[in-house]
N, C-alpha and C positions, 0 to 999 in steps of 0.2 A: 546567491548566498551559500556559503559552505556549511557543513555540519561542524558542531562544536567539539573540541578536543580538551582544552584546558581552560581554567578559569582566567578571566581578564578583568583588570581594575578599571578599564575604560568601557563604560556602559553606552558610550555614543556609537559604537560600532559592533558588528556581529562577532561572535566567537570565532576563533580560527579553526581550520580543519586540515586533516591529512588524507581525506578521501580522494581517490583518483577523479579527475574531471570527467564530466558527463556531457554529452552532446544529445540533443533532442532529435535524433534522427532514427528512423525505423530500420536498422540494420540487422539482419538475421545472422546469428552466429553459424559457424560451419555445421552442416549436418541437418539443418532445418529448412522446411519449406512452409509457405502460408498462402492464404487468400481469403477473400471475402466478397460477398454479393448480396443482393436482395432476393430472398426466397418467398417474400409475400407474408412474412409473419406480421410485419408492422403494416397498418392500414396506409401509412403515408408513403409506402414504396421505397423508403430509405434502406440502406444495407442493413441486414439483420442476421446473417449467417456467416461464421468465420471458422476457419480450420487453421491449426498450427500442427504440423506433423514432423516426424523424424524420417529423414530420407536416407539413413545409413543402412537400412536393412536389419537393424537390431534396436530393441527398445532402449530408450533413454532412462537414466536414473532420475527419480522424481522425489521432491519434497513438497509437501503441501500444508497449508493453513486453511482452516474452515471456520465459518461463523460458530459462536457458541449459543446462538439463538435456538430456543427449543422448538421453534417452528421451521427448522432447517428444511430447505426445498428438496425436491426430488433429485436434482443434478448433484447436490452436495452428497446425499446419502448414496448415490450410485457410484460417484468418484471414490468415496471412502471404501465402499465394498470392492471395487476393482483394485485399489492399492492394497487392501488387505489380502486379496487373492494372489497378488504377485509378490508380496512379502509379508507374511502372517505376523512376523515379530514387529512389524511397523505400526500395528494398531490403526491402520487407515491413514496414517500421516506420511507414509513414504512408501516407495515401491518402484515399479517400472512401467513405462507407458511409451506408446509410439504415436499418439495423436490426441489432440484436444479439440473439441468442437464447442462452439459457443452460439447460442441462439438469443436474440434480443427482441423484446416486445412482449414476452410472457415470461414471468419468473418461474412458472410451474411449481408454485409453492402453494400449500394448503389446497391441493387438488386431489388428495386421497390416493387410493390404490390406482386409479385410472391415470393419475399423473406419473406414478412410478412406472407403469406399463409404457406410457408414451416415452419416457425418457430412456428405457431400456431398448425400445424399438429404434430410437434414433441412434443410440450407441451401436447397436447391432448393424444398422445401415452403414454407419461409418466404417466399422470394422470389415464389412464385405466390400465396400468400395475401395478400401486400401489394402485388402488382403492380410487383415490382422485378426488376432484373437479378440473378442470383445472385451476381455479383461485388461487389455492393453490400450483401452480408450478411456479418456476423462471427459467430463461433460460440465458445461457452465451454462447458466441461463440467467436472464435479467429482464425486468419489465414488471408488468402489473401482477400483483399477488392474486391468486384464485382464478387465473386464466390458464386453460390448458393450451398446450402447444398444438399447432396444426400439423400433425405428423406428416401427412402426404405432401404438404408444401415443403417441409424440411427435407424429406427424402428426395423430392424432385430437385431441390436446390443442391443437395449433395452431389447428385448425379451431374449437374452442370459444373459445380465448383471444383471437384477433385481433379479433372483433367488440366485445370488451369493453374494449379498450385505452383509456385515458383519461389526462387531464393533471392529475388531482387528486392531492394528496399520498397518499391511500389507494392509488392505482394504483402509485406508485413503492414504496410499502411492501410491497405484494403481490409486486412483483418482487424486492425485497430479501429477502423471506422465502423465495422460491422458490430463491434462490441457496444457501441454507444446507444444510450437511450436519451436522456436529457443533457448530456454533455454537448457543449457547444463546439468543441474541438476533439480531434484524436489526440491520444497521449502516448509518446513513445520516448525511450531513453536508452543510450548505449554508452559503454565504456570499454576500455581495453587494459589488460595487465600482462606483464611478461612472466610466465611460469617455466620451471624447468621442463625440457623435453625429455623424451624417452632415452635420448643419447647424451643427455647433458647440457646441450645448447638450449638457450632460451626460446620459447615458443610464444607467439602472440595468442592470447586467449580473449575472447569477447563476451561480455555479458550484455544482454539486451532485454528490454521488457516493454510491454504494452499494458495499459489499464484503462478502466472506465470507472465512473462513479462520482457523482457531483451532488447527490442528495441521498438520504437515508445512510449517512456515513458517520459512524462513531465506533470504529472497529474494536473488537475483542478478539485478537489472534489473526486477523486478516483485514482486508478492505473489500470494497464491492466486488470487482473482478480484476485480476491481474495475472499475466502469464510472463515469467521470466525464463530466459534461456541462456545457456552458456555452452560453448564447445569444449569445456574442460572435461578431464576424465576424473570421476569421483563416484564413490559409492553412495547409495541413497542415505544411509545413516549419517555419514559425513556431511552430505549436502543439507540434510535436516538441521545439523548442528550449525550450519552457517546461515540458514534462512530464519530460524527462530529469533536469534538475537538482532539480526537485520530488521525484522518486523517490529521488534520491541522498541527500537530507536526510530522508526519511521511510520509505518502504517498504524501502529497502535498509539501514535502521537497525532493522529489526523482526525479531525472532527469538523463536520459541516453543521449538523443539526441535532446531534445527540441521540440519533436512532440507529441501531445495529440492524443491519439487513438479514433477511432469511437466507440470502444466497452468497454472502460474503466468501470469497474463494481466492487463494493465491497458489499458483503453481510454479515451482522452480524445476526446470528440466535441464539435464546435462547430457549432451550427445556423445561427447568424448572424441569428436571429429577433429579437433585442433592438433592432436598428435602429442599433447603434453603428457608428462608422467602422471601417474595416479596421485591424486591429492591426499595426503595422509593427515588425520586429525592432529591439530595443534602445530603443524609444520608452518614454516614461513610461507609456503605456497597457500596453505589454507587460510592464514591471515589475510594475505593479499586477495585471494578470491573472495573472502568474506567482505573485505572492504569494498570490492567492486560490486558485489551484490548489494550491499548497503547503500552505496552511491546511486545506483539505479533505482532502488526502492525509494530512497529519500526524494529523488527528483520527480518520479512518478506521483508521490504523495503530495509534493508541493504543487504540481500541475493540477491534481484533483482539487486541492484546497482552493486555489486560484479560480478554478472554473466552478466553484460551488454554485448551486442553483440561485440565481439572482445576485450572485457576488459581484462586487466592484472592487474589493480589496483583499489581497491575501494577508492574513495576520500570521506573522512568525513571532513566537515568544521563545526567548532563550534565557535559561537560568544557569547561573554559576553560583559557587559558594555554598551549595547544599551539603547535607551530611554525606550523601552518596548520590550516585547517578539515578537510582530508582526515585529517590525523593525529588531530584531536580525535574525529572520527567513528569512526575505527578503534579508539581506546581505548574509547569509550563502547560500541560494539558488542561488543568483547572482553568487557567486564564483564557485560553483560546476557546474553551467550551462555554464560557460564561455568556449568557444572553445579553447582559448589561454591557460587558466589554464589547461584544460583537455589534451592538447597537451604538455604542459610542464611536467605534470605528467608522461605522457608516455615516454618522453624523460630524466626523472630524472633531470630536469632543476630547481634549486631553484630560479626561477624568481619571486621574491616577487612583482615586479612592476606590473605583470599581476593580482595578487591578489588585490593589492591596487586599480588598475583600476576598476576591476569588483565590488569591494565593493563601490566605489564611484558612480558607475551607478545604485546601487540598488534602486528599487522602490517598494512600497507596492502593493500587488496584488489586484485583483478585489473584490468588496464588499462581495459577497457570501463567499469568501475564508476567509476574515477577520471576517465575522460573525461566521463562523466555529471555528475560533480561539479565540472566546470570546468577541469580540467587539459587541456593540449594533448596531442595524441596522442603526441608525443615525450616530454614530461614523464611521462605515464602509463605509457609503456612502460619508462622508465628507473626509476620508482619502485615499480611494481607488486611486491607481496610484500615490500617492505622493512620491517624492524622500525621501529616508531615510536620517535622520540627521547624519552627519559624520563631524568630525573635524580633519583634518590631523595632527594638533599638539597634538592630544590626542591618535590617533590610535596607536595600537601595533599589530604586525604580527609575527607568528611563523610558520615555516615549518618543519614537522617531528621532532618536539622537539627543533629546533634551532631558537632562536630569530633572526629575520632579519630586523625588522623595529620597531622603537619606536619614535614616534613624540615628546614625551616629552623629549627625549634625543637628539633632533636634526634631527632625521629621520633615514637613513640608519645606520645599525649596522655592525661592522666587524664580520664575522662568518667564519668558516672553510667550504669553498664551497664543497670540495671533500668529507668531512665527511657528509655534508648535502646530497649530491648526493647519497652517499651510503646508508644513512638512507631512502632515498625516494625508494630505490630498495626493496620494500616489498609489501606484499599483500594488505596492507591498508596504505594510506597516510592521516595523520592528519594535517589539517591546522587549526590554531587557530588565531582569532582575538579578540581584546578587543577594544571597541570604546570609553571607558572612559566617558561615558555620563549618565549612569544610571544602573539599575539593570536587565535590559532585557537579556534573554538568548535564544539561538535557535540554531539549527543545520540542516544540509542538507547532502544528500548522492548522490554521482554521481560516475563516472568511468573515466578512461582515454580514450582518443580518439586514436584509432589505425588504421593502414592499414587494419587490418581484419574487422573492422566495416564497412569500405567502400566496401570492396569486398562482404561482406554478403549482403549489401543493394544494391549493383549494379546488383546482380543476383537474388534477392529474388523470382521473379515469373518464373525465367528460369532455 
């Protein structure tokens, strides 16, 4: 399914898109190497240590998004400090880096000063192994909150992993696998665009990414863990200007269970190794690269929703006819976040009343998220938290291609309930709404709520 661009009167199908096509292949852009292995952090012995590094001999430009949770983990705080050290004007949200290290099995959150020391030791070990300055390293961790990292095991794993780093697809796949905790599969996505080269001829530029996170997912400025890479040439500030609106349309529209993690992090690194001309803000090249970043982020977010803990169905809600895009996104996210909608999806119940009720409760998010989506700071501050405009007499709803409600036709529509139930029994459920108020469009991704989710999280630490 492609991302929406313009409104459509046909609610039986997904909204159209102009984003570049994405393949779910772990392909490294030029200038990057990667790898992953088991360092013994997880008792299961599964892969738990990953590195993605820049092999060009110079740092990559970086843009980052982090959790807004006040219990932010040690790796989040250290990465912000390192970015701030490389570009003070970036406020810890952009800068320069040459390597990212991820540990899985321990979140290293709520571990106090000792956890900060552990994370710094791991960053220093990575820097030493790769011949870098520690400030040019970034750190990710995921797993149980309150559990310290076994630093000796991590450093021993580093010594084994660094010599094996490679630029082949299997190297990035190994890193993606090492990111996982309760994910059932690794998640990767790649797309390509043509940008102007330094001598005017077009140059192929790749954008790729890997991600993890299938529980404790309700992002505010990021998602569980994701690393995106491109071989475009671009400054950190311009890169940040592409990442933030991409996240507003994708990861900030992803919800599994309504909980925002202590470790949420997205990194976007640009190696400059493709030989393209520098991307200038607002240029056609910037627009193309931004669409590529959005396409990769969107596909990773969809993979995360589909793999939600215990999930059997990916729920995609697409909204058209809103007053503007932020309001459309707010309605879509309210629908996929509804526990009642999620339970109905699991039971194959075309209960459109739950969808209408969720849409009627939709409110705009916090000001920083609205700014990411394109509003000015003043507009964002004024509109944050406001209820979305919705007129029941104009609202239309379709479930799995079946129109079920049309306010302009008097409300509830007759439909074949048995056929709709059968259509809902699929790997993806499309819910379409049109508000009839304007040209705003948006979408959100979630999953059904199942007994398996409860079992998974009732026994997570035991």
